[in-house]
PyMOL Python script that loads the backbone (N, CA, C, O; Angstrom):
from pymol import cmd

cmd.read_pdbstr("""\
ATOM      1  N   UNK A   1       0.857  -1.178   0.000  1.00  0.00           N
ATOM      2  CA  UNK A   1       0.000   0.000   0.000  1.00  0.00           C
ATOM      3  C   UNK A   1       0.902   1.241   0.000  1.00  0.00           C
ATOM      4  O   UNK A   1       1.764   1.386   0.867  1.00  0.00           O
ATOM      5  N   UNK A   2       0.702   2.118  -0.961  1.00  0.00           N
ATOM      6  CA  UNK A   2       1.540   3.316  -0.978  1.00  0.00           C
ATOM      7  C   UNK A   2       1.080   4.312   0.083  1.00  0.00           C
ATOM      8  O   UNK A   2       0.007   4.169   0.669  1.00  0.00           O
ATOM      9  N   UNK A   3       1.915   5.321   0.317  1.00  0.00           N
ATOM     10  CA  UNK A   3       1.637   6.256   1.410  1.00  0.00           C
ATOM     11  C   UNK A   3       0.325   6.999   1.211  1.00  0.00           C
ATOM     12  O   UNK A   3      -0.372   7.275   2.188  1.00  0.00           O
ATOM     13  N   UNK A   4      -0.034   7.334  -0.036  1.00  0.00           N
ATOM     14  CA  UNK A   4      -1.298   8.036  -0.276  1.00  0.00           C
ATOM     15  C   UNK A   4      -2.483   7.197   0.195  1.00  0.00           C
ATOM     16  O   UNK A   4      -3.426   7.723   0.785  1.00  0.00           O
ATOM     17  N   UNK A   5      -2.431   5.902  -0.063  1.00  0.00           N
ATOM     18  CA  UNK A   5      -3.510   5.018   0.366  1.00  0.00           C
ATOM     19  C   UNK A   5      -3.549   4.889   1.885  1.00  0.00           C
ATOM     20  O   UNK A   5      -4.625   4.785   2.474  1.00  0.00           O
ATOM     21  N   UNK A   6      -2.397   4.895   2.510  1.00  0.00           N
ATOM     22  CA  UNK A   6      -2.353   4.838   3.977  1.00  0.00           C
ATOM     23  C   UNK A   6      -2.950   6.110   4.568  1.00  0.00           C
ATOM     24  O   UNK A   6      -3.685   6.054   5.553  1.00  0.00           O
ATOM     25  N   UNK A   7      -2.635   7.256   3.968  1.00  0.00           N
ATOM     26  CA  UNK A   7      -3.200   8.522   4.449  1.00  0.00           C
ATOM     27  C   UNK A   7      -4.715   8.534   4.284  1.00  0.00           C
ATOM     28  O   UNK A   7      -5.440   8.986   5.171  1.00  0.00           O
ATOM     29  N   UNK A   8      -5.187   8.036   3.151  1.00  0.00           N
ATOM     30  CA  UNK A   8      -6.637   7.978   2.900  1.00  0.00           C
ATOM     31  C   UNK A   8      -7.322   7.035   3.889  1.00  0.00           C
ATOM     32  O   UNK A   8      -8.396   7.349   4.403  1.00  0.00           O
ATOM     33  N   UNK A   9      -6.708   5.883   4.157  1.00  0.00           N
ATOM     34  CA  UNK A   9      -7.278   4.920   5.102  1.00  0.00           C
ATOM     35  C   UNK A   9      -7.306   5.507   6.513  1.00  0.00           C
ATOM     36  O   UNK A   9      -8.278   5.314   7.244  1.00  0.00           O
ATOM     37  N   UNK A  10      -6.248   6.221   6.899  1.00  0.00           N
ATOM     38  CA  UNK A  10      -6.202   6.848   8.216  1.00  0.00           C
ATOM     39  C   UNK A  10      -7.271   7.924   8.333  1.00  0.00           C
ATOM     40  O   UNK A  10      -7.965   8.009   9.347  1.00  0.00           O
ATOM     41  N   UNK A  11      -7.403   8.734   7.313  1.00  0.00           N
ATOM     42  CA  UNK A  11      -8.424   9.777   7.307  1.00  0.00           C
ATOM     43  C   UNK A  11      -9.827   9.204   7.394  1.00  0.00           C
ATOM     44  O   UNK A  11     -10.682   9.735   8.103  1.00  0.00           O
ATOM     45  N   UNK A  12     -10.056   8.126   6.674  1.00  0.00           N
ATOM     46  CA  UNK A  12     -11.372   7.464   6.706  1.00  0.00           C
ATOM     47  C   UNK A  12     -11.659   6.925   8.106  1.00  0.00           C
ATOM     48  O   UNK A  12     -12.793   6.994   8.581  1.00  0.00           O
ATOM     49  N   UNK A  13     -10.641   6.394   8.758  1.00  0.00           N
ATOM     50  CA  UNK A  13     -10.797   5.875  10.123  1.00  0.00           C
ATOM     51  C   UNK A  13     -11.175   7.001  11.086  1.00  0.00           C
ATOM     52  O   UNK A  13     -12.065   6.839  11.920  1.00  0.00           O
ATOM     53  N   UNK A  14     -10.503   8.127  10.969  1.00  0.00           N
ATOM     54  CA  UNK A  14     -10.811   9.275  11.836  1.00  0.00           C
ATOM     55  C   UNK A  14     -12.249   9.729  11.598  1.00  0.00           C
ATOM     56  O   UNK A  14     -12.994   9.974  12.547  1.00  0.00           O
ATOM     57  N   UNK A  15     -12.630   9.838  10.344  1.00  0.00           N
ATOM     58  CA  UNK A  15     -13.986  10.280  10.007  1.00  0.00           C
ATOM     59  C   UNK A  15     -15.031   9.330  10.592  1.00  0.00           C
ATOM     60  O   UNK A  15     -16.041   9.772  11.139  1.00  0.00           O
ATOM     61  N   UNK A  16     -14.786   8.036  10.474  1.00  0.00           N
ATOM     62  CA  UNK A  16     -15.709   7.034  11.019  1.00  0.00           C
ATOM     63  C   UNK A  16     -15.838   7.180  12.528  1.00  0.00           C
ATOM     64  O   UNK A  16     -16.949   7.193  13.057  1.00  0.00           O
ATOM     65  N   UNK A  17     -14.716   7.289  13.222  1.00  0.00           N
ATOM     66  CA  UNK A  17     -14.731   7.424  14.679  1.00  0.00           C
ATOM     67  C   UNK A  17     -15.407   8.723  15.108  1.00  0.00           C
ATOM     68  O   UNK A  17     -16.155   8.748  16.086  1.00  0.00           O
ATOM     69  N   UNK A  18     -15.141   9.793  14.376  1.00  0.00           N
ATOM     70  CA  UNK A  18     -15.767  11.091  14.678  1.00  0.00           C
ATOM     71  C   UNK A  18     -17.279  10.989  14.553  1.00  0.00           C
ATOM     72  O   UNK A  18     -18.012  11.461  15.422  1.00  0.00           O
ATOM     73  N   UNK A  19     -17.746  10.372  13.471  1.00  0.00           N
ATOM     74  CA  UNK A  19     -19.192  10.245  13.253  1.00  0.00           C
ATOM     75  C   UNK A  19     -19.826   9.349  14.311  1.00  0.00           C
ATOM     76  O   UNK A  19     -20.954   9.598  14.735  1.00  0.00           O
ATOM     77  N   UNK A  20     -19.108   8.303  14.745  1.00  0.00           N
ATOM     78  CA  UNK A  20     -19.619   7.433  15.807  1.00  0.00           C
ATOM     79  C   UNK A  20     -19.832   8.224  17.102  1.00  0.00           C
ATOM     80  O   UNK A  20     -20.713   7.897  17.898  1.00  0.00           O
ATOM     81  N   UNK A  21     -19.025   9.257  17.303  1.00  0.00           N
ATOM     82  CA  UNK A  21     -19.165  10.115  18.493  1.00  0.00           C
ATOM     83  C   UNK A  21     -20.242  11.185  18.283  1.00  0.00           C
ATOM     84  O   UNK A  21     -20.560  11.939  19.202  1.00  0.00           O
ATOM     85  N   UNK A  22     -20.797  11.244  17.075  1.00  0.00           N
ATOM     86  CA  UNK A  22     -21.845  12.215  16.783  1.00  0.00           C
ATOM     87  C   UNK A  22     -21.335  13.641  16.652  1.00  0.00           C
ATOM     88  O   UNK A  22     -22.068  14.593  16.919  1.00  0.00           O
ATOM     89  N   UNK A  23     -20.086  13.790  16.243  1.00  0.00           N
ATOM     90  CA  UNK A  23     -19.476  15.115  16.141  1.00  0.00           C
ATOM     91  C   UNK A  23     -19.394  15.579  14.698  1.00  0.00           C
ATOM     92  O   UNK A  23     -19.059  14.804  13.803  1.00  0.00           O
ATOM     93  N   UNK A  24     -19.702  16.847  14.481  1.00  0.00           N
ATOM     94  CA  UNK A  24     -19.461  17.448  13.169  1.00  0.00           C
ATOM     95  C   UNK A  24     -17.955  17.625  13.027  1.00  0.00           C
ATOM     96  O   UNK A  24     -17.216  17.604  14.011  1.00  0.00           O
ATOM     97  N   UNK A  25     -17.517  17.797  11.788  1.00  0.00           N
ATOM     98  CA  UNK A  25     -16.090  18.012  11.570  1.00  0.00           C
ATOM     99  C   UNK A  25     -15.634  19.293  12.276  1.00  0.00           C
ATOM    100  O   UNK A  25     -14.541  19.341  12.840  1.00  0.00           O
ATOM    101  N   UNK A  26     -16.469  20.316  12.242  1.00  0.00           N
ATOM    102  CA  UNK A  26     -16.127  21.589  12.881  1.00  0.00           C
ATOM    103  C   UNK A  26     -16.006  21.433  14.401  1.00  0.00           C
ATOM    104  O   UNK A  26     -15.054  21.928  15.004  1.00  0.00           O
ATOM    105  N   UNK A  27     -16.968  20.746  15.014  1.00  0.00           N
ATOM    106  CA  UNK A  27     -16.936  20.541  16.463  1.00  0.00           C
ATOM    107  C   UNK A  27     -15.739  19.672  16.856  1.00  0.00           C
ATOM    108  O   UNK A  27     -15.078  19.934  17.861  1.00  0.00           O
ATOM    109  N   UNK A  28     -15.470  18.646  16.065  1.00  0.00           N
ATOM    110  CA  UNK A  28     -14.357  17.759  16.362  1.00  0.00           C
ATOM    111  C   UNK A  28     -13.024  18.489  16.230  1.00  0.00           C
ATOM    112  O   UNK A  28     -12.135  18.326  17.066  1.00  0.00           O
ATOM    113  N   UNK A  29     -12.889  19.285  15.188  1.00  0.00           N
ATOM    114  CA  UNK A  29     -11.653  20.043  14.992  1.00  0.00           C
ATOM    115  C   UNK A  29     -11.406  20.973  16.181  1.00  0.00           C
ATOM    116  O   UNK A  29     -10.277  21.090  16.658  1.00  0.00           O
ATOM    117  N   UNK A  30     -12.455  21.626  16.651  1.00  0.00           N
ATOM    118  CA  UNK A  30     -12.321  22.510  17.817  1.00  0.00           C
ATOM    119  C   UNK A  30     -11.902  21.717  19.051  1.00  0.00           C
ATOM    120  O   UNK A  30     -11.043  22.153  19.817  1.00  0.00           O
ATOM    121  N   UNK A  31     -12.513  20.557  19.236  1.00  0.00           N
ATOM    122  CA  UNK A  31     -12.198  19.701  20.374  1.00  0.00           C
ATOM    123  C   UNK A  31     -10.741  19.239  20.338  1.00  0.00           C
ATOM    124  O   UNK A  31     -10.079  19.151  21.372  1.00  0.00           O
ATOM    125  N   UNK A  32     -10.253  18.945  19.129  1.00  0.00           N
ATOM    126  CA  UNK A  32      -8.880  18.473  18.957  1.00  0.00           C
ATOM    127  C   UNK A  32      -7.876  19.621  18.850  1.00  0.00           C
ATOM    128  O   UNK A  32      -6.670  19.390  18.762  1.00  0.00           O
ATOM    129  N   UNK A  33      -8.385  20.875  18.859  1.00  0.00           N
ATOM    130  CA  UNK A  33      -7.534  22.055  18.708  1.00  0.00           C
ATOM    131  C   UNK A  33      -6.753  22.026  17.393  1.00  0.00           C
ATOM    132  O   UNK A  33      -5.558  22.318  17.345  1.00  0.00           O
ATOM    133  N   UNK A  34      -7.483  21.659  16.314  1.00  0.00           N
ATOM    134  CA  UNK A  34      -6.926  21.598  14.961  1.00  0.00           C
ATOM    135  C   UNK A  34      -7.845  22.434  14.075  1.00  0.00           C
ATOM    136  O   UNK A  34      -9.069  22.347  14.182  1.00  0.00           O
ATOM    137  N   UNK A  35      -7.258  23.234  13.210  1.00  0.00           N
ATOM    138  CA  UNK A  35      -8.055  24.048  12.294  1.00  0.00           C
ATOM    139  C   UNK A  35      -9.015  23.162  11.488  1.00  0.00           C
ATOM    140  O   UNK A  35      -8.627  22.086  11.033  1.00  0.00           O
ATOM    141  N   UNK A  36     -10.256  23.605  11.310  1.00  0.00           N
ATOM    142  CA  UNK A  36     -11.265  22.797  10.641  1.00  0.00           C
ATOM    143  C   UNK A  36     -10.860  22.434   9.215  1.00  0.00           C
ATOM    144  O   UNK A  36     -11.062  21.297   8.789  1.00  0.00           O
ATOM    145  N   UNK A  37     -10.296  23.374   8.481  1.00  0.00           N
ATOM    146  CA  UNK A  37      -9.911  23.060   7.103  1.00  0.00           C
ATOM    147  C   UNK A  37      -8.769  22.041   7.082  1.00  0.00           C
ATOM    148  O   UNK A  37      -8.719  21.181   6.203  1.00  0.00           O
ATOM    149  N   UNK A  38      -7.860  22.135   8.045  1.00  0.00           N
ATOM    150  CA  UNK A  38      -6.772  21.154   8.137  1.00  0.00           C
ATOM    151  C   UNK A  38      -7.338  19.776   8.479  1.00  0.00           C
ATOM    152  O   UNK A  38      -6.877  18.763   7.953  1.00  0.00           O
ATOM    153  N   UNK A  39      -8.340  19.742   9.366  1.00  0.00           N
ATOM    154  CA  UNK A  39      -8.979  18.470   9.713  1.00  0.00           C
ATOM    155  C   UNK A  39      -9.618  17.848   8.474  1.00  0.00           C
ATOM    156  O   UNK A  39      -9.579  16.631   8.293  1.00  0.00           O
ATOM    157  N   UNK A  40     -10.203  18.682   7.631  1.00  0.00           N
ATOM    158  CA  UNK A  40     -10.776  18.181   6.384  1.00  0.00           C
ATOM    159  C   UNK A  40      -9.721  17.516   5.513  1.00  0.00           C
ATOM    160  O   UNK A  40      -9.966  16.464   4.922  1.00  0.00           O
ATOM    161  N   UNK A  41      -8.550  18.132   5.435  1.00  0.00           N
ATOM    162  CA  UNK A  41      -7.450  17.542   4.660  1.00  0.00           C
ATOM    163  C   UNK A  41      -7.012  16.209   5.264  1.00  0.00           C
ATOM    164  O   UNK A  41      -6.723  15.261   4.535  1.00  0.00           O
ATOM    165  N   UNK A  42      -6.963  16.137   6.573  1.00  0.00           N
ATOM    166  CA  UNK A  42      -6.577  14.887   7.241  1.00  0.00           C
ATOM    167  C   UNK A  42      -7.595  13.798   6.906  1.00  0.00           C
ATOM    168  O   UNK A  42      -7.221  12.688   6.528  1.00  0.00           O
ATOM    169  N   UNK A  43      -8.876  14.117   7.044  1.00  0.00           N
ATOM    170  CA  UNK A  43      -9.922  13.117   6.784  1.00  0.00           C
ATOM    171  C   UNK A  43      -9.958  12.674   5.321  1.00  0.00           C
ATOM    172  O   UNK A  43     -10.330  11.537   5.030  1.00  0.00           O
ATOM    173  N   UNK A  44      -9.577  13.551   4.406  1.00  0.00           N
ATOM    174  CA  UNK A  44      -9.545  13.189   2.986  1.00  0.00           C
ATOM    175  C   UNK A  44      -8.245  12.495   2.596  1.00  0.00           C
ATOM    176  O   UNK A  44      -8.118  11.975   1.488  1.00  0.00           O
ATOM    177  N   UNK A  45      -7.279  12.491   3.517  1.00  0.00           N
ATOM    178  CA  UNK A  45      -6.008  11.839   3.241  1.00  0.00           C
ATOM    179  C   UNK A  45      -5.094  12.652   2.352  1.00  0.00           C
ATOM    180  O   UNK A  45      -4.259  12.092   1.642  1.00  0.00           O
ATOM    181  N   UNK A  46      -5.242  13.973   2.381  1.00  0.00           N
ATOM    182  CA  UNK A  46      -4.406  14.825   1.539  1.00  0.00           C
ATOM    183  C   UNK A  46      -3.288  15.516   2.320  1.00  0.00           C
ATOM    184  O   UNK A  46      -2.482  16.240   1.737  1.00  0.00           O
ATOM    185  N   UNK A  47      -3.236  15.299   3.627  1.00  0.00           N
ATOM    186  CA  UNK A  47      -2.158  15.846   4.461  1.00  0.00           C
ATOM    187  C   UNK A  47      -1.493  14.713   5.223  1.00  0.00           C
ATOM    188  O   UNK A  47      -2.159  13.827   5.757  1.00  0.00           O
ATOM    189  N   UNK A  48      -0.174  14.758   5.265  1.00  0.00           N
ATOM    190  CA  UNK A  48       0.589  13.807   6.063  1.00  0.00           C
ATOM    191  C   UNK A  48       0.642  14.361   7.483  1.00  0.00           C
ATOM    192  O   UNK A  48       1.437  15.253   7.779  1.00  0.00           O
ATOM    193  N   UNK A  49      -0.185  13.843   8.335  1.00  0.00           N
ATOM    194  CA  UNK A  49      -0.391  14.375   9.678  1.00  0.00           C
ATOM    195  C   UNK A  49       0.809  14.084  10.582  1.00  0.00           C
ATOM    196  O   UNK A  49       1.448  13.039  10.470  1.00  0.00           O
ATOM    197  N   UNK A  50       1.100  15.031  11.480  1.00  0.00           N
ATOM    198  CA  UNK A  50       2.220  14.866  12.407  1.00  0.00           C
ATOM    199  C   UNK A  50       1.805  14.009  13.609  1.00  0.00           C
ATOM    200  O   UNK A  50       0.619  13.819  13.879  1.00  0.00           O
ATOM    201  N   UNK A  51       2.793  13.510  14.303  1.00  0.00           N
ATOM    202  CA  UNK A  51       2.542  12.719  15.506  1.00  0.00           C
ATOM    203  C   UNK A  51       1.799  13.542  16.551  1.00  0.00           C
ATOM    204  O   UNK A  51       0.928  13.017  17.245  1.00  0.00           O
ATOM    205  N   UNK A  52       2.128  14.803  16.669  1.00  0.00           N
ATOM    206  CA  UNK A  52       1.435  15.679  17.612  1.00  0.00           C
ATOM    207  C   UNK A  52      -0.052  15.735  17.297  1.00  0.00           C
ATOM    208  O   UNK A  52      -0.884  15.643  18.199  1.00  0.00           O
ATOM    209  N   UNK A  53      -0.389  15.885  16.022  1.00  0.00           N
ATOM    210  CA  UNK A  53      -1.797  15.944  15.615  1.00  0.00           C
ATOM    211  C   UNK A  53      -2.488  14.602  15.867  1.00  0.00           C
ATOM    212  O   UNK A  53      -3.655  14.573  16.255  1.00  0.00           O
ATOM    213  N   UNK A  54      -1.787  13.508  15.652  1.00  0.00           N
ATOM    214  CA  UNK A  54      -2.360  12.183  15.903  1.00  0.00           C
ATOM    215  C   UNK A  54      -2.741  12.052  17.377  1.00  0.00           C
ATOM    216  O   UNK A  54      -3.815  11.542  17.700  1.00  0.00           O
ATOM    217  N   UNK A  55      -1.866  12.509  18.268  1.00  0.00           N
ATOM    218  CA  UNK A  55      -2.178  12.477  19.704  1.00  0.00           C
ATOM    219  C   UNK A  55      -3.377  13.361  20.019  1.00  0.00           C
ATOM    220  O   UNK A  55      -4.245  12.973  20.801  1.00  0.00           O
ATOM    221  N   UNK A  56      -3.432  14.553  19.413  1.00  0.00           N
ATOM    222  CA  UNK A  56      -4.561  15.455  19.645  1.00  0.00           C
ATOM    223  C   UNK A  56      -5.869  14.806  19.192  1.00  0.00           C
ATOM    224  O   UNK A  56      -6.891  14.926  19.867  1.00  0.00           O
ATOM    225  N   UNK A  57      -5.836  14.130  18.069  1.00  0.00           N
ATOM    226  CA  UNK A  57      -7.024  13.463  17.537  1.00  0.00           C
ATOM    227  C   UNK A  57      -7.462  12.344  18.482  1.00  0.00           C
ATOM    228  O   UNK A  57      -8.642  12.240  18.818  1.00  0.00           O
ATOM    229  N   UNK A  58      -6.519  11.513  18.906  1.00  0.00           N
ATOM    230  CA  UNK A  58      -6.850  10.411  19.824  1.00  0.00           C
ATOM    231  C   UNK A  58      -7.429  10.937  21.134  1.00  0.00           C
ATOM    232  O   UNK A  58      -8.400  10.386  21.653  1.00  0.00           O
ATOM    233  N   UNK A  59      -6.841  11.985  21.659  1.00  0.00           N
ATOM    234  CA  UNK A  59      -7.335  12.560  22.917  1.00  0.00           C
ATOM    235  C   UNK A  59      -8.743  13.131  22.736  1.00  0.00           C
ATOM    236  O   UNK A  59      -9.592  12.970  23.612  1.00  0.00           O
ATOM    237  N   UNK A  60      -8.991  13.789  21.618  1.00  0.00           N
ATOM    238  CA  UNK A  60     -10.319  14.353  21.361  1.00  0.00           C
ATOM    239  C   UNK A  60     -11.367  13.252  21.214  1.00  0.00           C
ATOM    240  O   UNK A  60     -12.525  13.432  21.591  1.00  0.00           O
ATOM    241  N   UNK A  61     -10.948  12.105  20.660  1.00  0.00           N
ATOM    242  CA  UNK A  61     -11.857  10.965  20.511  1.00  0.00           C
ATOM    243  C   UNK A  61     -11.956  10.140  21.800  1.00  0.00           C
ATOM    244  O   UNK A  61     -12.787   9.239  21.910  1.00  0.00           O
ATOM    245  N   UNK A  62     -11.093  10.465  22.773  1.00  0.00           N
ATOM    246  CA  UNK A  62     -11.030   9.742  24.044  1.00  0.00           C
ATOM    247  C   UNK A  62     -10.717   8.259  23.835  1.00  0.00           C
ATOM    248  O   UNK A  62     -11.340   7.377  24.425  1.00  0.00           O
ATOM    249  N   UNK A  63      -9.727   8.022  22.970  1.00  0.00           N
ATOM    250  CA  UNK A  63      -9.267   6.655  22.702  1.00  0.00           C
ATOM    251  C   UNK A  63      -7.742   6.630  22.735  1.00  0.00           C
ATOM    252  O   UNK A  63      -7.095   7.675  22.652  1.00  0.00           O
ATOM    253  N   UNK A  64      -7.168   5.425  22.856  1.00  0.00           N
ATOM    254  CA  UNK A  64      -5.715   5.326  22.806  1.00  0.00           C
ATOM    255  C   UNK A  64      -5.264   5.179  21.350  1.00  0.00           C
ATOM    256  O   UNK A  64      -6.073   4.948  20.451  1.00  0.00           O
ATOM    257  N   UNK A  65      -3.968   5.318  21.148  1.00  0.00           N
ATOM    258  CA  UNK A  65      -3.448   5.263  19.781  1.00  0.00           C
ATOM    259  C   UNK A  65      -3.702   3.920  19.109  1.00  0.00           C
ATOM    260  O   UNK A  65      -3.969   3.872  17.908  1.00  0.00           O
ATOM    261  N   UNK A  66      -3.623   2.843  19.856  1.00  0.00           N
ATOM    262  CA  UNK A  66      -3.858   1.516  19.280  1.00  0.00           C
ATOM    263  C   UNK A  66      -5.266   1.426  18.695  1.00  0.00           C
ATOM    264  O   UNK A  66      -5.455   0.877  17.609  1.00  0.00           O
ATOM    265  N   UNK A  67      -6.232   1.953  19.398  1.00  0.00           N
ATOM    266  CA  UNK A  67      -7.621   1.948  18.922  1.00  0.00           C
ATOM    267  C   UNK A  67      -7.757   2.816  17.689  1.00  0.00           C
ATOM    268  O   UNK A  67      -8.484   2.471  16.758  1.00  0.00           O
ATOM    269  N   UNK A  68      -7.065   3.935  17.676  1.00  0.00           N
ATOM    270  CA  UNK A  68      -7.121   4.834  16.530  1.00  0.00           C
ATOM    271  C   UNK A  68      -6.619   4.133  15.268  1.00  0.00           C
ATOM    272  O   UNK A  68      -7.159   4.345  14.183  1.00  0.00           O
ATOM    273  N   UNK A  69      -5.597   3.308  15.407  1.00  0.00           N
ATOM    274  CA  UNK A  69      -5.016   2.655  14.248  1.00  0.00           C
ATOM    275  C   UNK A  69      -5.598   1.290  13.929  1.00  0.00           C
ATOM    276  O   UNK A  69      -5.284   0.727  12.880  1.00  0.00           O
ATOM    277  N   UNK A  70      -6.437   0.735  14.802  1.00  0.00           N
ATOM    278  CA  UNK A  70      -7.049  -0.553  14.487  1.00  0.00           C
ATOM    279  C   UNK A  70      -8.329  -0.328  13.688  1.00  0.00           C
ATOM    280  O   UNK A  70      -9.004   0.692  13.833  1.00  0.00           O
ATOM    281  N   UNK A  71      -8.641  -1.300  12.847  1.00  0.00           N
ATOM    282  CA  UNK A  71      -9.846  -1.100  12.023  1.00  0.00           C
ATOM    283  C   UNK A  71     -10.922  -2.113  12.308  1.00  0.00           C
ATOM    284  O   UNK A  71     -11.989  -2.071  11.695  1.00  0.00           O
TER     285      UNK A  71
END
""", "prot")
cmd.dss("prot")
cmd.show_as("cartoon", "prot")
cmd.util.cbc("prot")
cmd.orient("prot")
């Protein structure tokens, strides 16, 4: 799997988890302290997200990193 596909799969996972929590992208971005437009890029798999952002996302979802990366 090339990196673009991994980014897309990661973004799809975040979007799924966010929707399971009943959060809009805007509300979730605010909760994670990430700009809403940047969050959109992450969910679409068009940005290579940093480790810091990954931690912010996991904390906002109230899950550990292992759960974030499991499908």
